[in-house]
Phi, psi and omega in degrees: 000138183236143178224156188237093180295126178273174173251185179219160165239159174261126172263095188079147177202112182240128176266110193262336181194158174264133183267161179289341180272006178095346177274180178238148170272135182233166168229127180201164171245118175275133180231123183286143180230135186282025167281120195228153163267186174218138176233125175244131180238130175230144176295140179276136176300143182302331183265001181291127184280089180234135178278351181237154180278337179239099184271111188256131170241128181242132175230174183087224180300141180286134175251139182276340182279154175282169183301320183296334181266355180289135184294337176295314178293320179297323178296315178299309184298323179296313180291328181293341176288333185246343181230153178276104182248143174285163172293146185222153165262133179236129173249116178252116176259117184264124175235327177293126179300144178272160180048049185238350186080018182256355175074025184299313180295319178296320179295317178303317181297311182295317180291331175296318175300314179299316183294314180297322179298315182284315185295321186248016171051056180281343177060039174277142173274175181300316182300319180291319178296321177295325178297313177297317182299324182296338179284344184259341180175152186297324182261003180299318182303328180304322187281354175295320175252334181052046176247144181309126189214147170273128185240137176229194187063222175281357186118357184265349178268110192247138173233101182303138175271155184306123183288341178287349177249084178289112190302324183247018182304126179092349180267157170268138178243124178244123177254134179235122179239105178282174178278061179227133179247134179241122177286127178300318180298318179295318181298316180291328183293337182261359186275147174248107184298144177197152176285134178287157177295324177223148180284136181300330179300321179286322183295317185288348176278355177264168181305141182304326182296344179267352187291328189305323183266359187232331188259128186224158172244114185299336182286341185300320184301309184283322181290319179296330179294326180274326182234077184298340179296334179289323176296324178296318179298319179299316178298321180292326176297320177292324178293332176287346178113012179299140174275341174206140178220147184197155168281143179266133180057223177265015174091175015253011177285144173238157179224152174235142178251126187235142174289321178238157182299124182289145179251143174084007184289329181296320178289317181298321183246042186296336181264008183242157167287133178229151178213133180228143177209154172260124181281124181274000000 
């Protein structure tokens, strides 16, 4: 059985307070994007000589973590503590860039939960899957349904936005990921929490053309100071004609939203990973 974990972008991201548990409370809108990895799961033969119950093979983009630290394996091991699961072979094909603020690892974890639930008939509901996903990462629960949502808390408290109102419907979305890595821990360590003047949930319900002066990502100030090349990419997205451009999450991917398909972006961002899609 194969499943295709999507990625996300953040439409606005405000860090509003520091929590007593060491985490931060945020406000953001998660928006799903069809840039995807792939996960295939097959039952392991009883006689197959494996020292692990979840045998992982990874292809595509190189991952720096070992198999034991991969969130796909962690998702399997977590569910195996509460459910009777067979040993499995897992093939993870990575296409979503890592350390990009696109949630690729979190998506893989959540979709692995979804796949195991369906493949082995665990009969978990959405709430239970989201509960398990929250143990693996703050934005993991979003990917259980992967529907545009307003997120608070650490990012795990979700309020789905009306699906009949596709926020970016009809627009082109261009993602640019340079060869720059931003540590989430480092990004949070430099942030100064504050309440935004307006909530991103309210702003994104207004026309996209109004977002530039109202919708912000708090991480841009500190991350751009350390990596000024990211600020240059954002400026170039606007020069290409974007009606709105922003860094996703704590970076380092940036995205531009365009009324018409942008021309010349491949040459402009020839040294970067790029992905473009028209949102239906």
